[in-house]
Each structure stands twice: as C-alpha cells, then as structure tokens.
C-alpha positions in Angstrom: -3.7 -12.4 6.1 -2.3 -10.4 8.9 -5.1 -9.3 11.6 -6.2 -6.2 11.2 -6.6 -3.6 14.5 -10.4 -4.6 14.9 -9.8 -8.2 15.3 -6.9 -7.7 17.2 -9.1 -5.4 19.9 -11.9 -8.7 19.1 -9.1 -11.3 20.7 -7.3 -9.7 23.2 -10.9 -9.1 24.4 -12.0 -12.4 24.1 -15.0 -11.8 22.0 -16.4 -14.7 20.1 -17.0 -13.9 16.9 -17.5 -15.2 13.5 -15.6 -14.8 10.5 -18.4 -15.4 7.0 -16.9 -15.2 4.1 -19.6 -13.7 1.0 -19.3 -12.6 -2.7 -17.6 -9.4 -2.8 -19.8 -5.9 -2.2 -20.2 -2.8 -1.5 -23.3 -2.1 -0.7 -25.0 -3.4 3.2 -28.3 -4.6 1.2 -25.9 -6.5 -0.5 -24.0 -7.9 1.2 -26.7 -9.2 3.5 -28.1 -10.8 0.3 -24.3 -12.5 0.0 -24.2 -13.7 3.1 -27.8 -15.1 3.5 -28.3 -12.8 6.7 -30.9 -10.3 7.6 -30.8 -6.7 6.6 -31.7 -5.6 9.9 -29.1 -7.8 11.8 -26.1 -6.1 9.2 -24.7 -2.8 11.2 -23.4 -0.5 8.0 -20.8 1.9 9.7 -22.1 5.8 7.9 -19.3 7.9 8.2 -20.3 12.0 9.3 -18.8 15.0 9.9 -20.9 16.8 13.2 -20.0 20.9 13.4 -16.5 20.0 12.1 -15.1 16.8 13.4 -15.6 13.1 11.9 -17.4 10.8 13.8 -19.6 7.1 12.9 -23.0 6.1 13.0 -24.1 3.0 12.5 -27.4 1.6 11.9 -29.0 -0.8 10.2 -28.1 -1.8 6.9 -32.4 -2.1 5.7 -32.4 1.7 7.1 -31.5 5.3 6.2 -29.3 7.4 8.7 -31.4 10.5 8.7 -29.0 13.0 9.6 -32.2 15.9 10.3 -32.5 13.3 14.2 -28.5 13.1 14.4 -28.9 16.8 14.5 -31.4 17.3 17.0 -29.8 14.5 19.1 -26.2 16.1 18.9 -27.5 20.2 19.1 -24.8 20.4 16.1 -25.2 23.5 14.2 -23.7 21.2 10.9 -24.3 17.6 10.5 -23.2 16.0 7.2 -22.0 12.5 5.5 -18.2 12.7 5.6 -16.2 12.5 1.6 -14.0 9.5 1.0 -11.4 12.0 1.1 -11.9 13.1 4.7 -11.9 9.7 5.8 -9.8 7.7 4.2 -6.7 8.1 5.6 -8.4 7.4 8.9 -9.1 4.0 8.4 -5.2 2.9 7.0 -5.8 -1.2 7.8 -9.7 -1.0 6.0 -10.5 -1.3 2.0 -12.6 2.2 1.0 -15.9 2.0 2.7 -15.5 -1.3 4.7 -14.7 0.5 7.8 -16.3 -1.4 10.8 -18.4 0.0 13.9 -16.4 0.3 16.1 -15.1 4.4 15.7 -13.7 3.8 19.3 -10.8 2.4 17.8 -9.9 5.5 15.2 -10.8 7.4 18.2 -14.2 8.3 16.5 -17.6 9.5 18.4 -20.1 6.3 17.6 -23.5 7.1 17.1 -25.4 3.7 17.1 -29.6 4.3 15.3 -31.6 2.3 19.1 -33.5 0.1 16.0 -29.7 -1.6 16.6 -30.0 -2.7 19.8 -33.4 -4.4 19.5 -31.1 -7.6 17.3 -29.6 -10.3 19.5 -26.6 -10.4 17.2 -25.2 -7.7 14.5 -22.1 -8.3 11.9 -20.1 -5.8 10.1 -17.8 -4.8 7.4 -14.0 -6.8 9.1 -12.1 -4.1 7.0 -13.0 -5.3 3.1 -15.7 -6.0 1.2 -15.8 -9.8 1.4 -15.9 -10.6 4.5 -18.7 -9.4 8.0 -17.9 -10.5 11.4 -20.7 -11.1 13.8 -21.3 -11.5 17.0 -23.4 -10.5 19.5 -24.4 -6.9 20.3 -23.8 -7.1 24.1 -20.6 -7.6 23.3 -20.1 -4.3 20.9 -21.8 -2.1 22.8 -19.5 -3.3 25.5 -16.5 -3.3 24.0 -17.1 0.8 22.3 -19.9 2.2 25.1 -21.7 4.0 21.5 -24.3 6.6 22.2 -27.8 5.5 21.3 -30.2 7.8 19.8 -32.7 7.1 17.1 -31.1 8.6 13.6 -32.6 5.6 11.9 -35.5 5.6 9.6 -36.7 2.9 6.9 -35.0 2.8 3.5 -36.8 3.2 0.2 -36.4 -0.3 -1.4 -33.3 -0.6 -4.2 -33.9 -1.2 -7.9 
C-alpha cells in the first residue's frame, strides 16, 4: 500500500509512530473500542467552516465539539460543521471521514481542544477507517502548531 501524504511527512520528520490495524469503524468511539485505546487518547478530526473558510478542530473521541466556544475563541461571525461535499476533495488521499488531524498538510488552520494536550500519546485515523497512527502529543504539537483552545465538552454516551 502506498504511503499517504501523512506517512511521508512523519517519515521525513523522523517521527516515531506506531500503526494500529483494527476492525473497520466509522465513529471515533468505535475505533477506540476496536483498537483497545481510551477514547480520550483518540484524536478525532472535525472539519468545520469558520466564516466560510474550511478549518479543522481536533478533540478527544470521548468529547463533542462546542461550536459556540469555538465561535467565541475565534471571534468569528459564523462557525458550523462542514458538509462532506464541502471537504471531500480536500483530503484526496483519505477515505471520506478518515482525515488525520494534520490540517497543516492540507493548508487548513487547526484548532486543538485543550483537553487533548493532557495526553502523552494520541492516536488518529491513518487516512482510512481500519488503521490508526499513534504518536506522542508532543511530536504532534511540534509538527502541526495548532491553536489550542477550550472547544471540547463532555459527550453524551452513545447508544
């Protein structure tokens, strides 16, 4: 299987990471369960639109994005979730909905939930729904330089 833009970047930057193969899953919480990793360590990438511009919010799988808080923190007039049709062409090397939290590789601004910075390691979709990449949060921070803000709220338990 050819390397994705993400793996080429991680290899070029000499980042230590682990690839975790798991049963195909389409939600971050299911991915956490299949990969036997805490939902707090799984970084889910949510594609958003801030004043008409596509951006990325990254938060623990066990949390929900607080759009009101994001709007306040960015002083934006309009903040909403992007539709699949608005972002599917941005992540050409990824399955739809499996984009990694590296918006910088796609020329997107990245906002990270403060809560995620508390973890030593994070894991995230490796551009598909059956593999994760796990690495240190410190390396992620150094490579992405995200804006860290309080944008996560406790999620309601999934049925």
